[in-house]
MARTOR-596966 format. One record per residue (C-alpha): residue in one letter; chain; x, y, z. Coordinates in steps of 0.05 Angstrom, whole numbers. Layout:
% residues N
(pt 'A' 'A' (X Y Z))
...
This chain:
% residues 570
(pt 'G' 'A' (461 246 -510))
(pt 'L' 'A' (468 186 -464))
(pt 'A' 'A' (437 139 -512))
(pt 'G' 'A' (482 155 -566))
(pt 'L' 'A' (542 148 -518))
(pt 'A' 'A' (518 81 -495))
(pt 'A' 'A' (503 58 -565))
(pt 'A' 'A' (574 80 -589))
(pt 'A' 'A' (605 43 -532))
(pt 'R' 'A' (579 -21 -558))
(pt 'G' 'A' (637 -23 -607))
(pt 'G' 'A' (687 -2 -555))
(pt 'P' 'A' (747 -43 -527))
(pt 'P' 'A' (729 -101 -481))
(pt 'G' 'A' (740 -92 -405))
(pt 'G' 'A' (732 -33 -363))
(pt 'G' 'A' (791 -3 -326))
(pt 'G' 'A' (849 -39 -306))
(pt 'G' 'A' (865 -86 -250))
(pt 'G' 'A' (812 -125 -212))
(pt 'G' 'A' (830 -188 -252))
(pt 'G' 'A' (797 -254 -242))
(pt 'G' 'A' (723 -265 -257))
(pt 'A' 'A' (709 -190 -261))
(pt 'G' 'A' (734 -178 -331))
(pt 'G' 'A' (699 -156 -393))
(pt 'F' 'A' (635 -192 -397))
(pt 'G' 'A' (569 -176 -427))
(pt 'G' 'A' (545 -105 -407))
(pt 'F' 'A' (617 -86 -382))
(pt 'S' 'A' (644 -86 -451))
(pt 'G' 'A' (640 -13 -446))
(pt 'S' 'A' (581 34 -430))
(pt 'A' 'A' (639 78 -409))
(pt 'A' 'A' (688 61 -464))
(pt 'W' 'A' (687 134 -490))
(pt 'R' 'A' (715 155 -425))
(pt 'A' 'A' (781 191 -416))
(pt 'E' 'A' (829 138 -391))
(pt 'A' 'A' (857 154 -321))
(pt 'A' 'A' (887 119 -264))
(pt 'A' 'A' (844 110 -203))
(pt 'A' 'A' (871 95 -134))
(pt 'A' 'A' (849 86 -60))
(pt 'F' 'A' (864 154 -23))
(pt 'P' 'A' (809 168 26))
(pt 'P' 'A' (807 239 47))
(pt 'P' 'A' (835 260 117))
(pt 'A' 'A' (792 233 171))
(pt 'R' 'A' (764 283 222))
(pt 'A' 'A' (780 272 296))
(pt 'R' 'A' (729 248 346))
(pt 'G' 'A' (684 309 371))
(pt 'A' 'A' (694 349 305))
(pt 'D' 'A' (631 384 283))
(pt 'P' 'A' (597 350 224))
(pt 'P' 'A' (582 391 161))
(pt 'T' 'A' (515 423 148))
(pt 'P' 'A' (477 416 84))
(pt 'T' 'A' (485 469 30))
(pt 'P' 'A' (414 495 13))
(pt 'D' 'A' (431 531 -53))
(pt 'P' 'A' (496 510 -80))
(pt 'E' 'A' (525 555 -136))
(pt 'C' 'A' (516 525 -202))
(pt 'K' 'A' (555 556 -256))
(pt 'P' 'A' (529 555 -329))
(pt 'G' 'A' (551 490 -360))
(pt 'T' 'A' (557 453 -297))
(pt 'G' 'A' (512 392 -294))
(pt 'A' 'A' (522 376 -217))
(pt 'V' 'A' (562 399 -157))
(pt 'G' 'A' (577 361 -96))
(pt 'W' 'A' (625 351 -36))
(pt 'F' 'A' (647 293 7))
(pt 'D' 'A' (678 293 79))
(pt 'S' 'A' (702 238 118))
(pt 'F' 'A' (679 236 190))
(pt 'L' 'A' (691 162 196))
(pt 'N' 'A' (733 169 258))
(pt 'A' 'A' (690 225 287))
(pt 'D' 'A' (621 192 285))
(pt 'G' 'A' (629 136 238))
(pt 'W' 'A' (595 167 179))
(pt 'G' 'A' (625 202 118))
(pt 'R' 'A' (581 257 87))
(pt 'L' 'A' (564 261 13))
(pt 'E' 'A' (522 316 -18))
(pt 'V' 'A' (505 324 -92))
(pt 'H' 'A' (461 373 -129))
(pt 'T' 'A' (438 373 -201))
(pt 'C' 'A' (442 443 -235))
(pt 'G' 'A' (377 460 -270))
(pt 'N' 'A' (410 523 -298))
(pt 'S' 'A' (462 483 -337))
(pt 'G' 'A' (424 481 -399))
(pt 'M' 'A' (437 404 -400))
(pt 'T' 'A' (386 351 -409))
(pt 'E' 'A' (357 311 -349))
(pt 'E' 'A' (406 249 -369))
(pt 'D' 'A' (464 294 -375))
(pt 'Q' 'A' (450 324 -306))
(pt 'M' 'A' (442 256 -276))
(pt 'H' 'A' (507 230 -311))
(pt 'A' 'A' (543 291 -279))
(pt 'A' 'A' (514 275 -209))
(pt 'G' 'A' (541 204 -216))
(pt 'W' 'A' (610 230 -241))
(pt 'V' 'A' (613 276 -177))
(pt 'E' 'A' (599 217 -132))
(pt 'G' 'A' (648 169 -167))
(pt 'K' 'A' (703 220 -166))
(pt 'L' 'A' (695 241 -93))
(pt 'T' 'A' (685 172 -62))
(pt 'G' 'A' (727 125 -101))
(pt 'G' 'A' (780 110 -49))
(pt 'L' 'A' (731 85 0))
(pt 'M' 'A' (693 46 -55))
(pt 'E' 'A' (758 6 -70))
(pt 'S' 'A' (763 -8 8))
(pt 'Y' 'A' (691 -31 14))
(pt 'W' 'A' (695 -75 -47))
(pt 'N' 'A' (757 -108 -27))
(pt 'N' 'A' (731 -121 41))
(pt 'Y' 'A' (669 -150 9))
(pt 'K' 'A' (709 -198 -41))
(pt 'A' 'A' (750 -224 18))
(pt 'A' 'A' (690 -243 58))
(pt 'E' 'A' (645 -266 4))
(pt 'Y' 'A' (693 -299 -47))
(pt 'G' 'A' (753 -314 -5))
(pt 'A' 'A' (741 -388 -6))
(pt 'S' 'A' (741 -387 -85))
(pt 'G' 'A' (800 -347 -98))
(pt 'G' 'A' (777 -278 -79))
(pt 'E' 'A' (740 -261 -141))
(pt 'P' 'A' (666 -267 -162))
(pt 'P' 'A' (649 -327 -205))
(pt 'E' 'A' (653 -311 -280))
(pt 'A' 'A' (582 -338 -289))
(pt 'L' 'A' (554 -285 -238))
(pt 'V' 'A' (592 -229 -273))
(pt 'A' 'A' (566 -252 -342))
(pt 'F' 'A' (496 -253 -310))
(pt 'M' 'A' (503 -182 -282))
(pt 'G' 'A' (532 -161 -351))
(pt 'E' 'A' (473 -190 -387))
(pt 'Q' 'A' (422 -159 -340))
(pt 'L' 'A' (455 -90 -351))
(pt 'D' 'A' (455 -101 -426))
(pt 'W' 'A' (379 -119 -424))
(pt 'A' 'A' (360 -57 -386))
(pt 'R' 'A' (399 -12 -434))
(pt 'A' 'A' (366 -47 -491))
(pt 'Q' 'A' (299 -36 -461))
(pt 'V' 'A' (310 39 -453))
(pt 'R' 'A' (332 43 -526))
(pt 'A' 'A' (269 0 -553))
(pt 'H' 'A' (219 41 -510))
(pt 'E' 'A' (238 111 -532))
(pt 'G' 'A' (188 160 -508))
(pt 'D' 'A' (159 111 -454))
(pt 'E' 'A' (154 144 -386))
(pt 'Y' 'A' (176 82 -344))
(pt 'W' 'A' (234 64 -385))
(pt 'G' 'A' (255 140 -395))
(pt 'R' 'A' (259 138 -321))
(pt 'V' 'A' (307 76 -320))
(pt 'G' 'A' (345 111 -371))
(pt 'V' 'A' (358 171 -323))
(pt 'L' 'A' (381 121 -268))
(pt 'L' 'A' (428 90 -317))
(pt 'A' 'A' (456 156 -334))
(pt 'Q' 'A' (473 169 -262))
(pt 'Y' 'A' (510 100 -263))
(pt 'D' 'A' (546 113 -326))
(pt 'G' 'A' (571 180 -295))
(pt 'F' 'A' (591 146 -233))
(pt 'V' 'A' (635 97 -273))
(pt 'Q' 'A' (669 153 -312))
(pt 'G' 'A' (677 196 -251))
(pt 'Y' 'A' (712 142 -213))
(pt 'Q' 'A' (754 124 -273))
(pt 'S' 'A' (779 195 -281))
(pt 'R' 'A' (812 196 -210))
(pt 'E' 'A' (887 203 -209))
(pt 'P' 'A' (933 186 -147))
(pt 'P' 'A' (962 244 -110))
(pt 'P' 'A' (1037 251 -131))
(pt 'G' 'A' (1082 203 -98))
(pt 'K' 'A' (1023 160 -69))
(pt 'K' 'A' (1018 87 -83))
(pt 'P' 'A' (949 59 -92))
(pt 'A' 'A' (924 13 -37))
(pt 'F' 'A' (886 -30 -87))
(pt 'P' 'A' (883 -41 -164))
(pt 'P' 'A' (830 4 -196))
(pt 'L' 'A' (760 -28 -201))
(pt 'T' 'A' (731 -53 -266))
(pt 'E' 'A' (667 -30 -291))
(pt 'A' 'A' (639 -100 -275))
(pt 'E' 'A' (667 -95 -204))
(pt 'L' 'A' (631 -26 -199))
(pt 'Y' 'A' (567 -54 -221))
(pt 'L' 'A' (571 -114 -173))
(pt 'L' 'A' (590 -65 -114))
(pt 'N' 'A' (527 -28 -131))
(pt 'S' 'A' (485 -89 -129))
(pt 'V' 'A' (509 -121 -64))
(pt 'G' 'A' (439 -127 -37))
(pt 'D' 'A' (418 -170 -101))
(pt 'L' 'A' (484 -212 -95))
(pt 'E' 'A' (458 -236 -27))
(pt 'E' 'A' (416 -285 -69))
(pt 'L' 'A' (458 -288 -131))
(pt 'N' 'A' (524 -307 -94))
(pt 'T' 'A' (483 -368 -72))
(pt 'L' 'A' (462 -386 -139))
(pt 'F' 'A' (531 -379 -171))
(pt 'A' 'A' (573 -399 -112))
(pt 'R' 'A' (636 -441 -132))
(pt 'A' 'A' (651 -465 -63))
(pt 'R' 'A' (624 -457 7))
(pt 'P' 'A' (658 -410 56))
(pt 'S' 'A' (723 -433 86))
(pt 'A' 'A' (736 -445 159))
(pt 'A' 'A' (774 -377 165))
(pt 'S' 'A' (716 -337 131))
(pt 'A' 'A' (663 -369 177))
(pt 'A' 'A' (685 -323 230))
(pt 'H' 'A' (644 -269 195))
(pt 'V' 'A' (595 -311 155))
(pt 'P' 'A' (554 -348 205))
(pt 'Q' 'A' (517 -411 185))
(pt 'F' 'A' (448 -379 196))
(pt 'E' 'A' (469 -320 150))
(pt 'R' 'A' (491 -368 95))
(pt 'D' 'A' (421 -401 99))
(pt 'E' 'A' (377 -345 121))
(pt 'L' 'A' (381 -275 104))
(pt 'T' 'A' (364 -245 170))
(pt 'D' 'A' (375 -170 161))
(pt 'C' 'A' (349 -109 196))
(pt 'S' 'A' (296 -90 248))
(pt 'A' 'A' (247 -33 232))
(pt 'L' 'A' (194 1 273))
(pt 'I' 'A' (139 56 259))
(pt 'T' 'A' (102 85 318))
(pt 'V' 'A' (44 137 328))
(pt 'G' 'A' (48 181 387))
(pt 'A' 'A' (-10 203 432))
(pt 'D' 'A' (-9 267 393))
(pt 'G' 'A' (-10 231 327))
(pt 'A' 'A' (64 243 311))
(pt 'L' 'A' (98 192 269))
(pt 'K' 'A' (166 164 280))
(pt 'A' 'A' (206 115 240))
(pt 'A' 'A' (267 75 262))
(pt 'H' 'A' (315 25 229))
(pt 'A' 'A' (373 -18 248))
(pt 'T' 'A' (416 -47 193))
(pt 'W' 'A' (441 -116 204))
(pt 'R' 'A' (504 -137 165))
(pt 'R' 'A' (574 -163 172))
(pt 'Y' 'A' (623 -117 209))
(pt 'Y' 'A' (673 -115 149))
(pt 'A' 'A' (618 -70 115))
(pt 'M' 'A' (617 -18 170))
(pt 'L' 'A' (639 35 121))
(pt 'R' 'A' (585 84 120))
(pt 'V' 'A' (564 146 84))
(pt 'W' 'A' (506 190 92))
(pt 'K' 'A' (482 218 27))
(pt 'L' 'A' (440 278 9))
(pt 'Y' 'A' (418 277 -65))
(pt 'D' 'A' (383 343 -87))
(pt 'F' 'A' (360 324 -158))
(pt 'G' 'A' (304 373 -158))
(pt 'S' 'A' (319 397 -227))
(pt 'V' 'A' (309 328 -256))
(pt 'T' 'A' (261 290 -208))
(pt 'G' 'A' (233 349 -168))
(pt 'R' 'A' (257 317 -102))
(pt 'R' 'A' (310 313 -51))
(pt 'M' 'A' (331 247 -18))
(pt 'S' 'A' (369 237 48))
(pt 'F' 'A' (393 164 63))
(pt 'S' 'A' (441 121 98))
(pt 'S' 'A' (488 85 49))
(pt 'S' 'A' (559 60 37))
(pt 'P' 'A' (614 78 -14))
(pt 'G' 'A' (600 56 -83))
(pt 'L' 'A' (524 48 -77))
(pt 'L' 'A' (478 96 -115))
(pt 'H' 'A' (423 73 -64))
(pt 'S' 'A' (418 56 8))
(pt 'K' 'A' (418 -20 13))
(pt 'D' 'A' (404 -13 89))
(pt 'D' 'A' (351 11 65))
(pt 'F' 'A' (329 76 96))
(pt 'Y' 'A' (308 138 59))
(pt 'H' 'A' (273 202 70))
(pt 'V' 'A' (247 232 7))
(pt 'Q' 'A' (212 302 0))
(pt 'S' 'A' (186 337 -62))
(pt 'L' 'A' (207 409 -74))
(pt 'D' 'A' (131 432 -69))
(pt 'N' 'A' (128 391 -4))
(pt 'A' 'A' (69 350 -33))
(pt 'T' 'A' (106 286 -24))
(pt 'S' 'A' (142 265 41))
(pt 'L' 'A' (159 191 41))
(pt 'V' 'A' (202 148 91))
(pt 'I' 'A' (221 84 56))
(pt 'M' 'A' (251 24 96))
(pt 'E' 'A' (258 -51 89))
(pt 'T' 'A' (275 -115 124))
(pt 'T' 'A' (301 -177 88))
(pt 'N' 'A' (264 -243 86))
(pt 'S' 'A' (294 -310 71))
(pt 'V' 'A' (285 -356 11))
(pt 'F' 'A' (283 -427 42))
(pt 'D' 'A' (264 -456 -25))
(pt 'Q' 'A' (323 -452 -73))
(pt 'K' 'A' (287 -482 -128))
(pt 'L' 'A' (239 -425 -125))
(pt 'L' 'A' (298 -380 -130))
(pt 'S' 'A' (333 -412 -188))
(pt 'E' 'A' (272 -420 -230))
(pt 'N' 'A' (249 -347 -221))
(pt 'T' 'A' (314 -309 -229))
(pt 'S' 'A' (330 -281 -295))
(pt 'P' 'A' (376 -227 -323))
(pt 'Q' 'A' (319 -198 -364))
(pt 'T' 'A' (292 -160 -303))
(pt 'L' 'A' (312 -96 -263))
(pt 'L' 'A' (350 -108 -198))
(pt 'S' 'A' (319 -93 -131))
(pt 'W' 'A' (358 -28 -120))
(pt 'Q' 'A' (339 1 -189))
(pt 'R' 'A' (265 -10 -176))
(pt 'A' 'A' (271 20 -107))
(pt 'M' 'A' (303 83 -132))
(pt 'L' 'A' (250 89 -188))
(pt 'G' 'A' (195 89 -134))
(pt 'N' 'A' (237 139 -91))
(pt 'W' 'A' (247 188 -145))
(pt 'F' 'A' (178 184 -182))
(pt 'A' 'A' (122 154 -143))
(pt 'G' 'A' (71 202 -118))
(pt 'G' 'A' (53 160 -55))
(pt 'G' 'A' (54 91 -20))
(pt 'R' 'A' (10 54 -69))
(pt 'E' 'A' (46 82 -134))
(pt 'W' 'A' (113 65 -100))
(pt 'V' 'A' (95 -8 -87))
(pt 'E' 'A' (64 -17 -152))
(pt 'T' 'A' (125 12 -187))
(pt 'F' 'A' (169 -31 -147))
(pt 'E' 'A' (131 -95 -169))
(pt 'K' 'A' (148 -84 -242))
(pt 'E' 'A' (208 -127 -270))
(pt 'N' 'A' (217 -166 -207))
(pt 'S' 'A' (285 -194 -205))
(pt 'G' 'A' (270 -243 -151))
(pt 'T' 'A' (333 -219 -113))
(pt 'Y' 'A' (341 -185 -47))
(pt 'N' 'A' (272 -205 -27))
(pt 'N' 'A' (248 -157 25))
(pt 'Q' 'A' (187 -129 64))
(pt 'W' 'A' (189 -56 41))
(pt 'M' 'A' (151 -1 83))
(pt 'V' 'A' (129 63 50))
(pt 'L' 'A' (104 115 104))
(pt 'D' 'A' (71 176 70))
(pt 'H' 'A' (85 228 122))
(pt 'S' 'A' (46 278 76))
(pt 'R' 'A' (-18 243 89))
(pt 'V' 'A' (-17 251 166))
(pt 'S' 'A' (-58 316 165))
(pt 'D' 'A' (-110 279 127))
(pt 'V' 'A' (-120 224 178))
(pt 'R' 'A' (-134 255 243))
(pt 'E' 'A' (-204 226 245))
(pt 'G' 'A' (-237 163 211))
(pt 'A' 'A' (-202 102 188))
(pt 'W' 'A' (-131 111 161))
(pt 'T' 'A' (-115 98 87))
(pt 'D' 'A' (-52 108 46))
(pt 'V' 'A' (-9 124 104))
(pt 'L' 'A' (32 62 106))
(pt 'W' 'A' (35 12 47))
(pt 'I' 'A' (81 -50 44))
(pt 'V' 'A' (104 -97 -10))
(pt 'E' 'A' (132 -163 4))
(pt 'Q' 'A' (177 -194 -56))
(pt 'S' 'A' (191 -267 -70))
(pt 'P' 'A' (221 -294 -133))
(pt 'G' 'A' (166 -293 -184))
(pt 'Q' 'A' (113 -256 -143))
(pt 'C' 'A' (103 -195 -102))
(pt 'E' 'A' (42 -177 -57))
(pt 'H' 'A' (24 -109 -28))
(pt 'A' 'A' (-23 -82 24))
(pt 'D' 'A' (-45 -16 56))
(pt 'V' 'A' (-33 -30 129))
(pt 'S' 'A' (-50 38 151))
(pt 'G' 'A' (-107 10 192))
(pt 'F' 'A' (-59 -38 232))
(pt 'L' 'A' (-15 25 246))
(pt 'Q' 'A' (-74 63 269))
(pt 'T' 'A' (-105 10 312))
(pt 'H' 'A' (-42 -18 344))
(pt 'G' 'A' (-3 48 347))
(pt 'Y' 'A' (59 15 316))
(pt 'W' 'A' (85 -27 256))
(pt 'A' 'A' (145 -72 267))
(pt 'S' 'A' (188 -110 215))
(pt 'Y' 'A' (236 -166 231))
(pt 'N' 'A' (253 -214 174))
(pt 'I' 'A' (187 -255 173))
(pt 'P' 'A' (133 -240 121))
(pt 'Y' 'A' (68 -209 143))
(pt 'L' 'A' (27 -226 80))
(pt 'E' 'A' (7 -299 82))
(pt 'A' 'A' (20 -316 7))
(pt 'I' 'A' (92 -291 12))
(pt 'Y' 'A' (101 -326 81))
(pt 'D' 'A' (81 -393 48))
(pt 'R' 'A' (116 -383 -14))
(pt 'L' 'A' (183 -367 17))
(pt 'G' 'A' (178 -429 58))
(pt 'Y' 'A' (166 -401 129))
(pt 'A' 'A' (110 -446 141))
(pt 'K' 'A' (147 -508 122))
(pt 'K' 'A' (204 -485 167))
(pt 'K' 'A' (160 -473 226))
(pt 'E' 'A' (133 -543 220))
(pt 'Q' 'A' (201 -575 211))
(pt 'A' 'A' (228 -536 275))
(pt 'A' 'A' (168 -564 314))
(pt 'Q' 'A' (180 -638 289))
(pt 'A' 'A' (254 -633 307))
(pt 'G' 'A' (242 -605 378))
(pt 'G' 'A' (267 -536 363))
(pt 'D' 'A' (232 -470 370))
(pt 'P' 'A' (176 -458 317))
(pt 'N' 'A' (169 -386 344))
(pt 'E' 'A' (232 -369 306))
(pt 'Y' 'A' (191 -375 243))
(pt 'D' 'A' (125 -346 269))
(pt 'Y' 'A' (105 -273 253))
(pt 'D' 'A' (72 -261 320))
(pt 'G' 'A' (116 -307 362))
(pt 'C' 'A' (189 -292 345))
(pt 'A' 'A' (232 -256 396))
(pt 'R' 'A' (232 -187 363))
(pt 'A' 'A' (156 -189 350))
(pt 'Q' 'A' (145 -195 426))
(pt 'I' 'A' (199 -146 442))
(pt 'F' 'A' (166 -92 399))
(pt 'R' 'A' (97 -112 420))
(pt 'R' 'A' (119 -103 496))
(pt 'D' 'A' (164 -43 485))
(pt 'H' 'A' (139 5 429))
(pt 'A' 'A' (101 49 472))
(pt 'A' 'A' (143 43 537))
(pt 'V' 'A' (214 54 514))
(pt 'E' 'A' (241 117 477))
(pt 'M' 'A' (251 106 404))
(pt 'Q' 'A' (328 113 403))
(pt 'A' 'A' (335 68 461))
(pt 'L' 'A' (289 14 432))
(pt 'I' 'A' (322 10 364))
(pt 'R' 'A' (389 1 399))
(pt 'Q' 'A' (363 -49 451))
(pt 'N' 'A' (402 -112 464))
(pt 'D' 'A' (396 -138 537))
(pt 'Y' 'A' (401 -211 518))
(pt 'K' 'A' (429 -236 585))
(pt 'N' 'A' (371 -207 623))
(pt 'D' 'A' (310 -204 574))
(pt 'A' 'A' (277 -268 578))
(pt 'L' 'A' (249 -260 506))
(pt 'S' 'A' (323 -260 481))
(pt 'G' 'A' (337 -324 520))
(pt 'G' 'A' (411 -310 523))
(pt 'N' 'A' (420 -306 450))
(pt 'P' 'A' (452 -238 428))
(pt 'L' 'A' (421 -247 359))
(pt 'H' 'A' (351 -247 388))
(pt 'A' 'A' (348 -174 399))
(pt 'V' 'A' (328 -110 363))
(pt 'A' 'A' (399 -93 354))
(pt 'S' 'A' (437 -160 348))
(pt 'R' 'A' (507 -168 368))
(pt 'G' 'A' (533 -234 341))
(pt 'D' 'A' (601 -220 365))
(pt 'L' 'A' (584 -227 436))
(pt 'P' 'A' (582 -294 473))
(pt 'S' 'A' (516 -330 481))
(pt 'D' 'A' (487 -373 536))
(pt 'P' 'A' (538 -434 536))
(pt 'A' 'A' (476 -479 530))
(pt 'L' 'A' (460 -451 463))
(pt 'K' 'A' (530 -471 435))
(pt 'L' 'A' (530 -413 383))
(pt 'K' 'A' (595 -387 353))
(pt 'R' 'A' (614 -317 358))
(pt 'V' 'A' (609 -281 291))
(pt 'A' 'A' (626 -213 268))
(pt 'F' 'A' (554 -193 248))
(pt 'G' 'A' (501 -154 277))
(pt 'A' 'A' (464 -86 276))
(pt 'V' 'A' (513 -37 253))
(pt 'D' 'A' (472 28 259))
(pt 'A' 'A' (410 59 277))
(pt 'K' 'A' (369 116 247))
(pt 'V' 'A' (308 150 272))
(pt 'Y' 'A' (263 197 231))
(pt 'S' 'A' (218 242 275))
(pt 'G' 'A' (157 265 231))
(pt 'K' 'A' (136 324 274))
(pt 'E' 'A' (206 359 266))
(pt 'S' 'A' (220 323 202))
(pt 'A' 'A' (289 310 232))
(pt 'I' 'A' (335 249 228))
(pt 'A' 'A' (384 223 281))
(pt 'A' 'A' (434 166 264))
(pt 'V' 'A' (487 129 302))
(pt 'C' 'A' (541 84 270))
(pt 'G' 'A' (567 17 297))
(pt 'P' 'A' (541 -44 339))
(pt 'T' 'A' (498 -23 399))
(pt 'S' 'A' (535 -6 464))
(pt 'D' 'A' (478 20 504))
(pt 'Q' 'A' (476 -44 546))
(pt 'Q' 'A' (541 -78 521))
(pt 'A' 'A' (613 -60 514))
(pt 'P' 'A' (631 -24 447))
(pt 'F' 'A' (654 -68 392))
(pt 'T' 'A' (729 -64 375))
(pt 'W' 'A' (773 -103 327))
(pt 'D' 'A' (822 -119 382))
(pt 'D' 'A' (797 -188 392))
(pt 'P' 'A' (842 -242 356))
(pt 'L' 'A' (779 -278 335))
(pt 'W' 'A' (769 -223 282))
(pt 'A' 'A' (843 -223 258))
(pt 'N' 'A' (825 -257 192))
(pt 'V' 'A' (768 -206 176))
(pt 'N' 'A' (788 -159 123))
(pt 'H' 'A' (766 -88 147))
(pt 'T' 'A' (806 -36 111))
(pt 'D' 'A' (786 38 129))
(pt 'V' 'A' (735 12 177))
(pt 'P' 'A' (740 49 245))
(pt 'D' 'A' (778 13 301))
(pt 'A' 'A' (725 24 356))
(pt 'F' 'A' (651 39 354))
(pt 'D' 'A' (634 79 412))
(pt 'F' 'A' (606 136 372))
(pt 'P' 'A' (551 184 394))
(pt 'W' 'A' (483 201 357))
(pt 'S' 'A' (490 250 301))
(pt 'D' 'A' (439 297 271))
(pt 'M' 'A' (433 282 194))
(pt 'P' 'A' (398 328 143))
(pt 'S' 'A' (325 305 126))
(pt 'A' 'A' (306 315 52))
C-alpha cells in the first residue's frame, strides 16, 4: 500500500530526480517519497500543437478500464488553437486496486502525459520569481516545504482509520503517483531535452505556486531586479491583487458564475482538466488549471457527484496581507497548504457549509483568499422564502478563518461579486485593509482602493451585473472611456497591466493582468472559457513588444486573440 511505500522511502537515497540544481535539492520531505521509483530520464517534449480552428476534443463518458488498470487518461495540446491544453483522467473502479492505488495511478497518468509543459511552466516561473537571486528558490523555502510534506505524511500514518487524514492520504497518493509518472518519462529518440528534469522538490513547489505567493516573500533572498520588474509590478510585490469573480441570479432564477484569473503573463500556459474519480470520491471535477498543478490555482471548479446530489461551483479571489508580522508569526510547516485543503473540500464536502468548515482546518496562512462555494443542487429548494445554503464564503488570514452564509445577499441583490477586498469585517481588519484605507486618505491618495463598496470593480459590478451579458462583463476593460476605471487599465474587471495608462497616473506597463475568463451557466450546466488577456475593447496581447523581451515565456502562445470554447462540465 501507499503508506508502506512512503515509509520505505524514508530510507531511500537523498534527492529526487536529476538536474534542477541550486536550492531545490534533497531537503526534508523530498528525500524520497518516490525513492522506490524506476529511474528514468525526463524531458520537455510537448505534444504537437493543433492549428487554430481545430475542433477541440470531447470528453470520454465511459473509458475502457482493463482489469488491473488503476487509471486511464489522455492529453491533447490545443495551445495554439484556443490557448488550452486538455487533460482527462479517470480512475478505474473495476481494477481491484485500493482507493489509494487508484489515485496513485491517476497522478501517474497526469505526470506522464504533461511533464514537458510542466518543465516549461516551472522554468518560466523560476526566471520570474527567483531571477534576482540566482534563478533558484531559496534553500530555506525548499526546506520549509519539505518539512510540511513530511508533517502531512506523518499525520496520515499517525491517524490510521481517521476519515479526515485518510482523505489527506488519498491526495498524497495522487501526488506520489504524479511524481513517479513524471520521472518515468523518456525523451523521444534523437531529441535533446529543453530543460533538466525537475527534482521532486521542484515538483512540490510547482504544485504549490499559490501558497508560494506569501512564502516567496517570507523567504526572499533579494528583491526583484530591474529586469524582472517588467513582469513583477510594485503593487503585485506588495499586494496580491488576483482575480475577479461574479455570481448572478437571472429573472428566472437561473444561476451563473464567472471568474477571471489575474496573473503574470509568463504563466499563460493553461490546461483544462476533467478528473473523473468517481470510483474513489464518487465525483467528477472540471476545472481550469496549468501544467504541474493537481488543482486549479485560479481557482475555478465545477464538482458534481455521480448521483447528482451535489453540484458545486467553487471560485476564489486573493486578498493581501499588509501586516507581514501577522504572516511570519502564523506560518508553520505543520499545516496543510491551501491547495490541499481546497481539494479536500472539493472531493468530499457535501455542501457549502461542510466545504468551508473543511477548508478552515489546518490553516497554513498562505494563499489568503475569499472562497465562494455555490451549491447549485440547492437551487430547486429556494424558489420561495429566504435562501440558505446556496452560497457560502470563507475568508482566510494567517491564524484565522471566518465563514458566512451569504445566500441572502445573493437573493436580495441578485449578484455576488469578489475583487480582492475582504467582505467579513474581522478579516478586513486583520489583514490590514482598514489601516491601508486610513493611510491612503491621510496621504492624499484614494481610500476607495481599499474600500469594499467603493473600489472601482465594486462599482462596476454593481452598475453592470444585470445590464451586461456575463461573458462580456467578465472580459470588460474600457479603461479609457469608463470613468470608474479612471484611465487605469488595472482598474477593470479584466485588468491589462501591459496597456499604457493615463500619463498623469505615471504607471509602469507590466506583463500582468486577467489571463482568461470562465462562465458556468447553471441552467444548462455548461462551461465556456477563453484564454488570454481581454481583447474585447482592446488590441490583443502579443509578445512582439520589446518591453517583454526579458520575460521568459517558453511554450506560451505568441498572440492571444482566441475565441471562447465550450468546456466539459463535471
